[in-house]
C-alpha positions, -999 to +999 in steps of 0.1 A: +401-453-304+430-474-317+467-471-308+485-461-340+522-464-332+548-472-306+585-461-306+611-483-290+647-474-283+669-504-291+706-512-289+707-527-324+682-515-350+691-538-379+692-569-357+659-560-341+644-553-375+655-587-389+642-605-357+608-589-360+606-597-397+617-633-393+598-644-363+568-620-360+559-611-396+565-574-394+577-556-425+601-527-427+586-497-446+615-474-443+648-470-425+676-445-421+709-463-419+715-483-387+697-458-365+660-458-374+634-482-389+596-481-394+579-515-391+543-524-399+522-554-388+493-569-408+469-544-391+490-514-401+502-508-365+534-488-368+564-498-346+594-475-349+629-485-338+654-459-327+690-465-319+701-460-283+735-468-267+722-477-233+687-491-231+670-497-198+634-507-198+616-512-165+617-548-152+580-555-161+581-538-196+575-560-226+555-561-259+531-589-267+522-608-299+488-626-297+484-658-316+453-676-328+461-710-312+484-728-289+499-745-320+510-711-333+526-703-300+545-736-301+555-730-337+571-696-329+587-710-298+603-738-319+614-714-346+631-692-321+649-722-305+660-733-340+673-698-346+695-700-315+674-680-291+671-690-254+634-696-248+616-717-223+587-739-235+553-722-234+533-726-202+497-722-191+500-692-168+477-662-171+476-674-208+494-700-228+526-680-231+564-677-232+589-648-233+619-641-254+645-613-252+648-594-285+682-585-299+673-548-293+671-552-255+634-556-247+613-587-238+585-600-260+556-622-248+541-646-273+507-659-261+473-674-269 
């Protein structure tokens, strides 16, 4: 069995869409104004974004993007820094990893 899709409520759909396209390679397949977008990854996983005014995810909630190497993790980390995002350098914890807060109000883990 394979998970097909996930819906996230976000504070800013267009900004979150651009963020996921720019830094994580997702593509937008359809959208409805500023309130809804359908994103796809390279494995056809569907991520939908819906506008919400007040978004409160649990403290430990996050989504993760697996990378093929530590170098890929470092590359994304550097790209986010250059894009003005506040990210700590990757660390060897449970994996080689770092976290970034998305413009939509949810954290993302990037790891190898």
